[in-house]
C-alpha positions, 0 to 999 in steps of 0.5 A: 227437610223440604228443598226447593229452587226459586228463580228470584228472591221472594217472600213465600209461604210453605203450608203443610196439611194432613189428608183432611186438609187440616193445617199442621204447620205453616212457614212464612219467610223471605227466601233467596234466589236459587236453592232453599231448604226448610228443616222440620223437627219431628216434634213439630209434626204431630201427624204421621202418614201422608201429608201434603206441602204447598209452596206459594209465592206471589206468582206461583204455587206447587204442591207435593206429597210426603210420607211421615213415619215414626 
């Protein structure tokens, strides 16, 4: 589960990449103001190890790292 807060309702894109920069998954969606979550199924994520996720809105961008283990 990837959780994040938004100051206003907005369309956003969450992109998950591996360490080489290859896109593993991308989610484009309208999100509500406040706390939001994107739930990922393990079977949707072919890579293991260190992954990065980036949330982009029309005005901001944030990148974080996560560790995916079997």
